[in-house]
C-alpha positions in Angstrom: 67.8 68.5 73.9 64.4 69.2 75.7 60.9 70.1 74.2 60.7 74.0 74.6 57.2 73.3 75.7 56.7 70.3 77.5 60.4 70.0 78.4 60.7 66.4 77.6 64.1 64.5 76.2 63.8 64.4 72.2 66.4 64.3 69.5 69.0 67.1 69.1 67.9 69.7 66.1 64.5 67.8 66.2 61.8 70.4 64.1 59.1 69.1 66.2 58.8 67.6 69.6 57.2 63.9 69.0 55.3 63.9 72.3 53.4 67.6 72.2 54.5 68.4 68.7 55.5 71.7 69.5 57.7 73.7 67.1 60.9 73.8 68.4 62.9 76.0 66.0 61.4 79.8 65.4 62.5 82.7 62.9 64.2 85.0 65.3 61.7 87.6 63.9 58.8 85.8 65.2 59.6 86.2 68.7 58.4 89.1 70.8 60.6 90.8 73.1 59.5 93.6 75.4 60.6 97.2 74.0 63.7 98.3 76.3 64.8 101.6 78.2 67.6 103.2 77.8 69.5 103.6 81.0 72.9 105.6 81.0 74.9 103.8 77.8 72.8 100.7 77.9 69.3 99.6 76.3 68.1 96.9 79.0 64.6 95.2 79.6 63.5 92.2 81.4 62.6 88.7 78.9 60.4 86.2 80.5 61.7 82.5 79.3 60.0 79.7 80.6 58.4 81.6 83.5 61.8 82.8 84.8 62.8 86.8 84.1 65.9 87.2 82.5 67.9 90.5 82.8 68.9 91.7 79.1 71.2 94.7 78.2 73.2 95.5 75.2 74.9 98.9 73.9 72.2 99.4 71.3 68.5 99.2 70.5 68.9 97.0 67.0 71.6 94.6 69.4 69.1 94.5 72.1 66.6 93.2 69.8 68.9 90.5 68.4 69.7 89.1 71.9 66.6 89.2 73.9 64.8 87.3 70.6 67.9 84.7 71.1 67.4 84.8 75.1 63.9 84.0 74.2 64.1 81.2 71.8 66.8 79.7 74.3 69.0 80.0 71.2 71.8 81.4 73.8 71.8 81.5 77.3 71.6 84.5 79.7 73.6 84.0 83.5 71.4 85.2 86.6 71.9 88.7 87.2 74.6 89.6 89.8 73.2 90.7 93.0 72.4 94.7 92.8 75.1 97.3 94.0 74.0 100.5 95.0 76.3 103.5 94.8 75.1 103.8 98.3 76.0 100.1 99.2 79.3 100.3 97.8 80.4 103.2 99.6 79.2 101.9 102.9 81.3 98.3 102.1 84.4 100.4 101.5 84.1 103.1 104.1 83.6 100.0 106.7 86.5 97.8 105.7 89.0 100.9 105.6 87.9 102.3 109.0 91.0 101.5 110.9 93.5 102.4 107.9 92.7 105.5 107.1 93.1 109.2 108.8 90.2 109.8 111.4 90.0 113.0 109.5 89.9 111.4 106.0 87.0 109.1 107.2 85.5 111.9 109.1 85.5 113.8 105.3 84.4 110.5 103.6 81.5 110.2 105.8 80.4 113.8 105.5 80.6 113.3 101.3 78.4 110.2 102.0 75.4 111.7 103.6 75.6 115.1 101.5 76.7 114.7 98.2 75.0 112.8 95.2 72.3 112.0 97.4 69.9 111.7 94.1 72.1 108.8 92.9 72.9 106.8 95.9 70.1 104.3 95.7 71.0 103.5 92.1 72.7 100.3 90.5 76.3 101.2 89.8 76.3 99.5 86.5 73.3 102.4 85.3 74.6 105.7 86.8 74.9 108.3 84.4 78.3 109.4 86.4 78.9 112.5 84.2 75.2 113.8 84.4 75.7 112.9 88.6 79.2 115.1 88.3 78.0 118.0 86.2 74.6 118.3 88.7 76.9 118.4 91.7 78.8 121.0 90.7 75.9 123.7 90.0 75.7 124.0 93.7 79.1 123.1 95.3 82.8 124.0 94.5 84.9 122.0 91.9 87.3 121.5 94.6 84.1 119.7 96.8 83.2 117.8 93.8 86.3 116.2 93.1 87.0 115.2 96.4 83.6 114.0 96.5 84.1 111.6 93.4 87.3 110.7 94.6 85.1 108.8 97.4 83.3 107.2 94.7 86.4 106.0 92.6 87.4 104.3 95.6 84.1 102.8 96.1 83.7 101.8 92.4 87.5 100.1 92.5 86.6 98.0 95.7 83.6 97.0 94.1 85.8 95.7 90.9 83.5 97.9 89.3 85.5 99.5 85.5 85.9 102.8 86.6 83.7 105.3 84.1 85.1 108.0 82.2 84.3 111.3 83.5 85.4 114.8 83.4 85.8 116.6 86.7 85.2 120.4 86.6 88.4 122.5 86.8 89.7 123.5 90.3 90.8 127.3 90.5 93.7 126.9 92.8 93.4 129.5 95.3 96.1 131.9 96.3 98.0 131.0 99.2 98.2 133.7 102.1 100.9 134.3 104.6 102.7 137.1 106.6 106.4 138.7 105.1 108.5 139.4 107.5 107.6 143.1 108.4 103.7 141.5 108.6 105.0 138.6 111.7 106.5 141.8 113.4 103.2 143.6 113.5 101.3 139.9 114.4 103.3 139.1 117.0 103.5 142.6 118.8 99.5 142.3 118.7 99.6 138.9 119.6 101.2 139.2 122.9 98.9 138.1 125.8 96.1 136.9 123.8 94.9 133.3 125.1 95.7 131.5 121.6 99.4 132.9 121.5 101.1 129.9 122.4 99.1 128.0 119.1 99.9 130.8 116.6 103.6 131.1 118.0 104.1 127.0 117.5 102.5 127.6 114.0 104.9 130.0 113.4 107.5 127.8 114.2 106.4 125.6 111.4 104.1 123.3 112.8 101.2 122.1 111.3 97.9 122.3 113.1 97.7 118.8 113.7 101.0 118.9 115.3 100.4 121.5 117.4 97.2 120.3 118.4 99.1 117.1 120.0 102.0 118.7 121.6 102.6 118.2 125.2 104.6 120.0 127.6 107.0 117.4 127.9 107.8 117.7 124.2 109.2 120.9 124.4 112.7 121.2 126.2 112.6 124.7 127.5 116.4 124.1 128.5 117.9 122.7 124.8 115.6 125.1 122.8 113.5 122.3 120.9 110.6 121.3 120.0 109.9 117.3 119.6 107.2 116.6 117.1 106.2 113.3 117.5 102.4 112.0 116.4 99.6 114.3 115.6 95.9 114.9 116.5 93.5 115.3 114.3 89.6 116.2 113.8 87.5 112.9 113.8 83.9 111.7 113.7 81.4 114.2 115.9 84.4 117.1 115.3 86.2 114.9 118.3 90.2 115.2 118.6 91.3 111.7 117.9 95.4 110.9 118.7 97.5 109.1 115.8 100.9 108.1 116.5 102.1 108.8 113.1 102.5 112.5 111.5 101.2 113.1 107.9 104.8 111.9 106.3 108.1 110.0 107.4 109.8 114.1 107.5 107.1 115.4 109.9 108.4 113.2 112.8 111.4 116.0 113.5 113.3 118.1 116.0 112.3 121.8 116.2 114.9 124.6 117.2 112.6 127.0 119.3 113.4 130.7 117.6 110.9 132.7 119.0 112.0 133.3 123.0 108.6 134.3 124.0 107.3 130.5 123.4 109.7 129.4 126.3 108.3 131.7 128.8 104.6 130.4 127.7 105.4 126.8 128.3 107.2 127.1 131.5 105.1 125.3 134.1 102.4 123.9 131.9 101.8 120.1 131.9 100.0 117.7 129.5 98.4 119.1 126.4 99.6 122.6 125.3 96.9 123.4 123.0 93.3 123.0 124.4 91.5 125.2 122.2 89.1 123.9 119.8 90.7 124.1 116.3 87.8 126.3 114.7 88.3 129.0 117.5 92.2 129.0 117.2 91.6 129.6 113.1 88.8 132.2 113.8 90.9 133.8 116.6 93.9 134.1 114.5 92.1 135.7 111.8 90.3 137.6 113.8 93.4 139.4 114.9 94.8 139.6 111.3 91.5 141.3 110.2 91.7 144.1 113.1 95.3 145.3 112.2 95.3 145.2 108.6 96.6 141.7 108.1 96.0 139.1 105.6 93.5 136.4 107.1 96.1 133.9 106.9 94.7 131.2 109.5 96.8 128.4 111.4 98.4 126.7 108.2 99.0 130.3 106.9 101.4 131.1 109.4 103.5 127.8 108.6 103.9 129.4 105.3 104.8 132.6 106.8 107.5 130.8 108.7 108.9 129.8 105.2 108.6 133.4 103.8 110.9 134.5 107.0 113.3 131.6 106.0 113.5 133.3 102.6 113.8 136.7 104.3 116.9 135.5 106.4 118.3 133.4 103.4 118.0 130.0 104.7 119.5 126.7 103.2 116.5 125.0 101.8 117.2 121.9 102.9 117.3 123.4 106.4 113.8 124.5 105.8 112.7 121.4 104.5 114.1 119.6 107.7 112.7 122.0 110.3 109.6 121.9 108.7 108.8 118.1 108.1 108.3 118.6 104.2 108.8 115.6 102.4 109.6 117.6 99.2 110.3 120.8 98.0 107.2 121.9 96.4 105.7 123.9 98.8 108.9 125.7 99.8 109.5 126.5 96.4 106.5 128.0 95.6 106.7 130.2 98.3 110.4 131.3 97.2 109.2 131.9 93.8 106.5 134.0 94.8 108.8 135.9 97.7 111.7 136.2 95.0 109.5 138.1 92.3 108.2 140.6 95.0 111.8 141.3 95.8 112.8 141.8 92.4 109.4 144.0 92.1 110.7 146.1 94.8 114.2 146.4 92.9 112.6 147.5 89.8 110.8 150.1 91.6 113.6 151.2 93.6 115.5 151.8 90.0 112.5 153.9 88.4 112.3 156.1 91.7 115.8 157.0 91.2 115.8 158.0 87.7 112.4 160.2 88.4 113.9 162.0 91.0 
């Protein structure tokens, strides 16, 4: 072993150094160490050992003092601390490495969360962040859904850094009620829509197309003679709010052939070339909502028109499997939800009609 003072070689378990006389074994209570600070769930401090700083941490204050004294008296060895990784560094590394394998729209959202959410904690080491406190603070200023989506990015980054996931309770998301037009409202909507600059985009959505799908369509994707729309690929909003084209759709079922059921659509497509919808997605959404509002209809936006198509399928007694195939759904969840809602609505009308019968 080496003398704790002069560092010369001496016999193992020596009480004193035979070179300088320094006492080798010291009672642990006599060893002075700095008082720790509580960071998150641990007690931490830096202990000087032979001119070198050793980072000591423990889950309780008592355990810290025992461990720190053992380190100070060189009874145990502390490995050099791993390089510091802040939350911002962890997220940046993750985003850089996945930028070519995730959807441009997803990447755009994540970059936005990186800039605007949990900003107070981005420069803190991932090992000392009070994650529940971080979530609680953010929940006071943004919606539960935004907190949940933002924290999903944090989870991905921590997993990528091979850091154990902290146990965190997220705020409960109150699911917003889906809005769509029933069959009578669809008739009103299509009549007041006629001749508007955004009519084509709205009618494509009323064929069950997603926003990303109709933004990607070209005139060549529509076969007017055979009355079909070939849905291949998608266009999503990427960095700088610019449209980015993707060869793949949302899921495998999304690549499909949709039959044209509104004759007016054929008239609007004739003579067109290239991309069909050149309107900004936000403008299209706002225009549809404005038209609905002016005519006493629910503000359904583009995606609400897709659900309106499902409601019309229910009214016309379409087989759910046909709805699933034409709409590019990978499962029946959304279809069943709309069908159940409309079935309950029809049941209420039936009960009301019988009550009126007996009243009169």
